[in-house]
N, C-alpha and C positions, 0 to 999 in steps of 0.2 A: 126752777128756783130763780128768781131774777136777782142780780148782784147790785147792792148800791154801796158804793165805796165813799165814805166821808172822810177821806185821807189826802193829803197833799202828795203822796209818794207811792200810791199803788202803780203797779207796773204798766197798766194799759189806760187808766182814766184818772190817774191822781190829780186832785185839785178841781175837777169839773163840778163836783157837787158838795164842796165845803160849805157854799151858801145854803142855808136851811131851806129858802126858796127854790133854789135849783135841785136840791135834793128831793123835796116834796113833789116837784114836777116829774122827775125821773122815776119816782116810786110809783106814782099814779100811771105814767106812761107803761112801766113795765106790767103793772096789773091789767091794764087796756090790752096789752100785747099778748095777754094769756098766762101770765105768771100765777101759779097756785100759792107760791110761798114768796116772800121777799126777806133776802138775807142781807142784813145791815151790818157793816163792820166800820169802825172808827180807828183802828190801828193797821197799817199794812202788815202783810205777812209775806211779802216777796223776799226773794234772796237779797241778803245784805241790808234788810230794812232797818230804821233806827227805832228801837221801842220806845214808847210813849208812856206817860204817867197816867195813872187812874183819872185823876183831875183833867187832863187833856183829852183823854178818850171820852169822858162823860161831857165835857163841853162842846165837843163835835156831835155827840151822839143824841142827848136828850132833847135839844130843841128840835130836831127832826122827828123824833118818835112823838113828840107833843103835837107838831103840826099835822101828823098823820092820823092822830087819834079821831075817830069818828068818820074819816074820809076813806081810809083804806079797808076794803073788806076782805082781804087775804091775810092770813097769820104772819107775823113777823118773826123771823129767826135772828138772834143776835151772835154775831161772829166776834167772839172774845174769849180769852184764856184767864181773865181776871175776874174773881168771884164778886168784888165789889161792883164791877161794871155790870155783870150778869143781873145782880139783885137789883140794881137801879134800873135796867132796862125792863126787867120784868114788871117793876112797879110802873113803869110808864108804858106798858102794852105789849111787850114782846111775850111770846109764848113757846118759843122753842129756843134751844140752846145748841150752838154750832162752834166746837171748841178743837182747833187745830192740834191742841196739846193733849187730847184725849183725857181731860180731866185730871192731868197729872199735877197741876199747880196748886198752891195752897187755896183750901176752902172750895174748889170747883167741884169736887166729888160730893162733899157735904150739900151744896147747893143743889145739885142735880138730883140728890135723894130727897131732899126736902121738897123741892118744887113740884115732883111728879111729873115734869114736862117731858116731851120728846127731846132726846139728846143725839146729836150727830158726833160721832167718835171718828176722828181722822189719824190714820197711821201716818208718820213720817217726821213729826217733831219730837214727841217722846221717845220713839225708837227709829232709827233709819237702817235702811238696806245696806249690806255690803256692795262695793262697787261690782264685785264679781258674782252677786247672787244671779244664779240662772234660773230660777222659778219664783219670780217676785210674787205673783197671786197667791201662791200656796203659803209662802213665808209671811205675808201680810196677814192672810185669813187666820193663820195660827195665832199669831200675835193679837190680833183683834178678839178672837174667842177667848184669849186667856185674860185679856184686859177687861172684856164684859163680865167674866166669872169673878175676877178680883174686885170689881167695883160693886157687885151684888145688885146690879140693876136689872130690872125685869127685861127680858129680850125684846118684849113688844113696845118698849119705849126707846129702842135703840136704832139709829140709821148708821151704817158704817160706810167710811170713805176711804178709799186706798191711799189718798194722797198724791195725786199724779203731780209731779214735779217738785215734791218736798223731799229732797235727799235722795232722788232717784236719778239715773241716767236715762238718756232718751229711748235706749233700747229696753230699758226695763219699763218705762212707761208705755211703750208699744206693746210689749209682752202682756202688760196688765190689762190694758183695753182688748187685747185679742183673747184673753182667758179671765172673764169675770166669774166662771162658774165656782172656784172655790169661795168667793166672796158671798155670791148669791146663797151658796150651801149652808152659810151661817143662819139662814132664816131671819135675817133682818133686811129691810130695805137697802139697797146699795145707792149711794149718791156718787156721782162722777163730777168733778169740777177740773174741766179741761180748758175752759174757755181763755182764749187768746194766749195761752201758755207757749212754751218753748217747743213742745211736742208738736203743736199745731203748725208752726213754721217750718219745724224739722221735716214734717211729713208732707207739708203742701207749701213749699217755699213760694210759689208764683201765685197763689189763690189768695183771694181777699180773706182775711183772717176771721171775720165772722162768718162767712159762708164754710169756710173749712173747719170752724168749730162746730158748726151746726151739722155738717156731714159726719164728723166724727162722734159728735153727741148722739145722732141718730143710729150710728152703728153700736155705741155703747148701750143705748135702750134697747136694740134688737138683741144684743148679747146678755141682757138682764137687769141692766140698771133700771132704778125705779124713780130716782130724781136726777135731774140735769141741771147744774149750776151755770147760768149764762149771763153774760153782759148784754148780750141783745137776743131777744126771742123771736123777732120777726123771720129772720132767715130760716130757723129751725121750724116755725109754724109753716112756712111756705114749703119746705121740703117735705113734711109730713101730708099737706095737702095734694102732693103730686101723685 
């Protein structure tokens, strides 16, 4: 899954793709580099981010989706927690929903049920771990299982994301990545989004961040992750080719 941030304040590449032409170029490059899904977001979810209005999120998002129509061959996932934004994005070509709040905000669960689309549910915004939680994978898996039951969505439409870096400590992040088995056991594809996050620098302080990301993503894949959310795909592709 290639990441396209249409934001001025994302932690790693904020502002680079605000211009729709630059965003289109990056989207096509990610596809050429081997992305199977493009994940597009127009509101930063980094720690301390400033929320934006629906109007602003759509102002950033819709021109890019329109430029990609007919050019991009891979499916588009919309990274949003706002129902109005999700609806508009789907009307402009998105076919997957990636919600860091796990459909907890007004209208999102209803839209997910109506759309019939694949949904990525992330742990960490609607529910956070205690700082002293010693078994994070098990706790997160239990929460996600309950969330899926409560939403009433078919499990074959769900992707689960443990939310690396969202309300977790670095030791908890490392423990999650080392033990994906409870998440895999849910029977849903597991998405891991660790690209350029603090855990990467924490574990590999001297290494190029995208190479370190690629190495950690490969380990997550070997541990059972099905989808890897990355800013740069080329380092990961080269590792797999070795």
